[in-house]
Structure formats: C-alpha cells, structure tokens
MIKEKE-155660 format. One record per residue (C-alpha): x, y, z. Coordinates in steps of 0.001 Angstrom, whole numbers, padded with zeros to 6 digits, always signed. Last residue first. Example, Ala and Ser with C-alpha at 12.3 -4.5 7.8 and 13.67 -1.06 7.14 Angstrom:
BEGIN
+013670-001060+007140 +012300-004500+007800 
end
This chain:
BEGIN
+198616-042791+130603 +198726-042419+134936 +195317-041774+136353 +195345-040278+139323 +194256-040304+143187 +194716-039069+146058 +193770-040240+150095 +193795-038443+153497 +193677-040530+156844 +192393-039199+160028 +193664-040044+163175 +192846-038000+166619 +194762-038090+169366 +193726-037901+173315 +193178-041523+173549 +193598-043138+169938 +190592-042294+167678 +189396-042668+164341 +189598-041203+161053 +187758-041957+157721 +188588-041513+153834 +188856-037451+153572 +188979-037633+149827 +191554-035491+147939 +190842-034952+143999 +193293-035077+141411 +191895-037826+139674 +187699-038170+140515 +186906-039900+143758 +185391-043378+144911 +185670-045171+148409 +184403-047741+149928 +185373-047953+154048 +187006-049849+156733 +188285-048811+159965 +191601-048197+162082 +192365-049398+165738 +193393-052682+167131 +194765-052736+170833 +197882-054213+171906 +198699-055237+175417 +201315-053645+177901 +201235-055630+181450 +201489-053506+185074 +198043-052891+185166 +196723-052628+181266 +198889-049989+179775 +197739-050106+175655 +199993-050688+172403 +198287-049258+169618 +197814-051337+166713 +196888-049724+163823 +194578-050141+160893 +192838-048918+158129 +190792-050703+155067 +189840-049561+151910 +187120-051380+150042 +185900-051205+146641 +187749-048978+145447 +186522-046606+142742 +188135-044078+140311 +185824-041693+138395 +186746-040749+134707 +186384-037154+133760 +183567-037454+132516 +181142-040374+133533 +180873-043328+132220 +184069-044478+132603 +184048-045999+135525 +187762-046867+136849 +188035-050119+138975 +190222-051264+142270 +188619-054151+144304 +191386-053643+147222 +193209-050558+148352 +195117-051641+151798 +196149-050166+154816 +198903-051094+157613 +200176-049561+161339 +202305-050545+164051 +202680-048697+167015 +206112-049459+169294 +206208-050545+172730 +209363-049201+173848 +208789-045739+171834 +206655-045684+173590 +204255-046310+176215 +200879-044683+174485 +199269-041693+175600 +201918-039288+174670 +201836-039747+170851 +203771-038053+167869 +207074-039033+169377 +206746-042419+168756 +207191-042003+165142 +204578-044798+163787 +206211-048729+162141 +205100-049577+158290 +202225-051020+156594 +201686-050281+152860 +198916-051615+150397 +197440-052319+146657 +194558-055212+146127 +194230-057603+143610 +190457-057828+142563 +191235-055576+139325 +192353-052476+137969 +195562-051412+137876 +198039-050176+141029 +200827-047737+141615 +201412-046952+145454 +202670-043417+146561 +202901-043053+150736 +202624-040442+153728 +203380-041117+156845 +202327-039181+160905 +202088-035602+159770 +200643-033341+161823 +197317-031497+162993 +196635-028810+165479 +192468-027969+166721 +190596-030686+166805 +187096-031145+167575 +185981-032248+163942 +184247-030169+161587 +185883-026917+161296 +189657-028081+162055 +188564-030200+159352 +187848-027902+156601 +191033-025946+157522 +193282-029227+157130 +191518-030525+153583 +192518-026859+152437 +196241-026595+153772 +196885-030449+152184 +198806-028926+149626 +201055-027606+151697 +202458-031055+153066 +201740-031364+156993 +203591-030603+160293 +201556-028431+162542 +203108-028324+166237 +200329-027569+169055 +198806-023962+169556 +195852-025342+171198 +195786-028836+172790 +192966-030990+171234 +195394-032981+168788 +195176-034531+165097 +197484-036830+164075 +197830-036908+159910 +198300-040133+157421 +198744-038987+154322 +197810-041109+150843 +198716-040952+147179 +197677-043772+144610 +198867-043601+141369 +196333-045315+138709 +197649-047030+135950 +195656-046571+132337 +194104-049650+130783 +195119-050852+127252 +191979-051502+125154 +190532-054910+125724 +191390-058014+123551 +189005-060924+123782 +188199-063480+126263 +184281-062505+126527 +183203-064106+123752 +185181-067001+123102 +184837-067545+127150 +180774-067791+126749 +181103-070395+123776 +183261-072671+126119 +181157-072644+129317 +177928-073616+127167 +179458-076416+125650 +180732-077136+128875 +177709-076944+130518 +175723-079379+127340 +178943-081832+128255 +177980-082365+131883 +180814-080618+133947 +183917-080662+135163 +185853-077440+134025 +189336-076154+134199 +190304-072397+133751 +193692-071675+132624 +196110-067976+133023 +198739-070454+133891 +200169-068518+136910 +196516-067564+137854 +195065-071220+138065 +191828-071285+137721 +188661-074016+138978 +185569-074484+137752 +183602-077442+139341 +180741-079843+139176 +181330-082810+141217 +177949-082653+143006 +176039-081189+140239 +175585-077128+139878 +175286-077400+136657 +177307-074672+135534 +176745-071378+133907 +176152-069577+137117 +180291-069445+137538 +181194-068168+134113 +181223-064999+135022 +182904-065372+138732 +185340-067381+137005 +186211-064930+134382 +187203-062461+136752 +189480-064996+138793 +190902-065953+135418 +191624-062424+134500 +191496-061747+130632 +193165-061575+127455 +195090-065311+126473 +192991-067521+128086 +193770-071402+128171 +190843-073620+128500 +190785-076959+130060 +188097-079349+129635 +186315-082122+131584 +182882-084275+131215 +180617-085133+133658 +178203-088209+132667 +179286-090576+135406 +177598-089176+138412 +178725-091149+141514 +180253-088348+142691 +182573-090003+146333 +181150-088620+149345 +178133-091240+149309 +174543-089672+150174 +173429-090794+153228 +170203-092933+153762 +167517-091168+155325 +166721-091690+159040 +164007-093403+159907 +161906-091590+162261 +161086-093530+165114 +157428-093885+166140 +157327-094549+170011 +156820-098575+171728 +154562-098549+173660 +154642-098417+177132 +155037-101956+179392 +152829-101782+182438 +149564-102806+180754 +151771-106191+178593 +153379-107357+181895 +149358-106601+183795 +147617-108452+180800 +150387-111144+181304 +150069-111854+184596 +146389-111939+184505 +144427-109968+186908 +142225-111525+189389 +138363-110913+188782 +136528-113823+190327 +134548-116575+188280 +131980-118142+190156 +132045-122429+190238 +129497-124784+190238 +130558-127779+191594 +131843-131432+189597 +130149-134697+191195 +132955-136564+192259 +132160-140295+191216 +132118-143154+193883 +128396-144314+192846 +127571-140527+192513 +129849-138286+195058 +129479-134884+196207 +132330-132707+196619 +133410-131891+200673 +133210-128366+201545 +135606-127168+204275 +134104-124959+207212 +134194-128014+209412 +135434-130812+208084 +132571-132829+206289 +132790-137003+205410 +131797-137827+202384 +127706-137694+200763 +126077-140486+199667 +123912-141409+196499 +123047-144673+195994 +122563-146829+192822 +120905-149900+192113 +118173-148610+194331 +116206-151926+195764 +115305-150335+198922 +116274-146423+198482 +118204-145231+201772 +118569-141005+201119 +121449-139720+202527 +120951-135986+203078 +121829-133141+200301 +124278-130457+201040 +123459-127531+199374 +126425-126239+197658 +127451-122334+198406 +129604-121146+195477 +133098-121486+195113 +135803-119181+193899 +137727-119838+191232 +140279-118040+189453 +141073-117717+185361 +144242-118170+184068 +144980-115826+180994 +145235-116584+177671 +144175-120309+177665 +140542-120379+177272 +138867-123537+178494 +137770-125633+175889 +133375-124823+175402 +131058-127527+176298 +129992-126142+179455 +128946-128779+182095 +125545-128025+183444 +125641-128847+187111 +124302-132138+188449 +121614-131013+191680 +118443-131328+189120 +119104-134677+188100 +120021-136091+191217 +116610-134723+192815 +114548-136012+190052 +116691-139809+190654 +115614-139034+194323 +111861-138054+193760 +111566-141378+191240 +113184-143896+193792 +111240-143701+196591 +107842-143540+194956 +108667-145951+192418 +110021-148315+194759 +107196-148560+197219 +104812-148100+193993 +106745-151464+193255 +106568-153339+196308 +102364-152855+196673 +102470-154508+193192 +105305-156954+194121 +102190-157896+197387 +098945-158330+195447 +100545-160937+193132 +102031-162536+195870 +098921-162405+197550 +096680-163618+194373 +099667-166608+194256 +098560-167540+197316 +095173-167822+196611 
end
C-alpha cells in the first residue's frame, strides 16, 4: 500500500514539474536573442541604441536546476538579465551616426588632374649626323647668296648658314645631303657677272612757306618741280635747305648723309641755340633692266629730322620725317615725300643717273 502511494506521489510530482519547468524553458528560449554569425565591420564605428526589453517576473521552479533571475534595477536604467550568472545579450538597434573617417573623406576635395609638363628640350644640339663645310665665294655678295641658300637647309636645331663679308665665305653646318644641295647651288650662282654701272643720286631738300612774297632760293633745274608743287600744295614759296650728291651700287647696303640745317630758314623753332639735325639714306638699291631705259629701284628711302620744340620752360627734340620706296628713270626728278614743321613744310626731291 505504501508503495502504491509513493508511486502516485512521484507521478504527481513529475506532472507538477513538467507544468512548471516547460513554460519557463520555452519562455527563456524565446527571450534569448539571435546572435549574428557575421563579424563586426571595422570600417566605421556603429552607434548603439537600446530597445525596450521586456522584464520577466522571476519564477521559482521547484526542483529546477537553473533559475532565471533579474538583478536590481535603478530607476530609468535598464538592467541586463542573467541566466546562471551569465549576462544575456541585449537587442541593439543601429542609429545613423556619421563615421569620422567617412566625414573626413567627404570633406576632402578630390585632387584635380594636373597636366603633365613635357620634358624640356636640351639647349645643346643632340644631332650627331651634322657635318660642316666652308665655301669661299668669288663673285657674289655673301649676304645676297645667304638669303637664296637658306631654304635649302634642313631647318633642324643647330643647322646654320653663316657668312663673313670680309673673307667672302659661307659656312654651312647641316646634314650631308643638305650640304651637297647647297654646294651645287653655289656652283651655279657664284659665277662672273657682267659689270654693273654705278648709280649717282642727287638729293634736294626744300623748305616751303605759306606766306606770299617769301624769298625763293633753289637751283634752276628744280623750277619745273616747284611749279608743280605750288599747284599741288598750299605753300606759296620754296627755298633750298640742303643738297647732296652720292654714289652707290646695287645691293642690300645703304647710301646716306646727315647734317645740321641752317637756322635762318625756320621761325617756329628755338634756333640757333638748339640746332636742327637731319639725315637720309637709300637702302636696297637695284637696277631693273627689263624696261628701256632701265629703272633704278630704291627699296626704302628714309628721311628724318630732329627738331627742337619748346615745352614749357624746356626744349625737347621731336623726330619728323618719312619712309618710302621709290623708283625713277635716269635723269628723272621725283618728289619722294613731304612733311610739316610748324608753319613750314619740307619737301625732298631725288634724281639718279647711271654711270658707265
């Protein structure tokens, strides 16, 4: 009989334990949060915010091997739950805190693309295929021949064609094929030329005045020219300031003259304490024999005067003059140009002839 009662008591105790422990076990399983298997990311720190965690009322289970307890909780402070003195992990919720690394990267401007500078070419000549040769000229002017031969050069850095008028030489530094072409051209161009005549230039500088009845003093050979000038310009009288005769030849050289003008010809400038200087030149002279008679060509005739001008209490010099090309037949008188100086005018008349 006692055995039957003990067996019944054990069965009741087992039922009670099942009814008390199983719900607690299932509740503990539901409250344990899932732990992520992924490792934390190290690129940026994440901010944590706590979520509302349900507080479980302590349950005493008779004969339970493990008891769930919740420690004391301060007001407003969440207390972690423990099982067998182990702190259960709490559920976390990520908030959007800015990573300092990302913030710094966002504030740092992207580097702009800088152009890559091309390497600077050396100042010295690196070409090793150049050769040099000196040509001695017998008949032609080195300056004129240099201008003709220059296009035959290679144009590479360091390639040169230099001349010496005193020794009448032409020095070439270039590739062998260019030197050969220049040598062939020199053989054809540096040949005896028929004698060219000398050229004699006569220059007359006239001072014109607007006042009627002024003193006229000029060579008789200019009478026809002065008559034409009176009809073309406003001036009424003309006087000779200076005359000059110069001899030259064809070529790129120049023929010129300079001097001091007579002070009594000018009333609007502070002379004679401050003299008037003048100069003129014929540049690039040639003879065109395609017409009959031949035409004498001057590539550039330049006339200039330095005239003193009163500026307040001081005297300053002012340049007046002109430049012009001119062509004339032998014996022909040509008005090259004119300019003004105060109430005066200045006219330049040029003539030329060929000397056998």
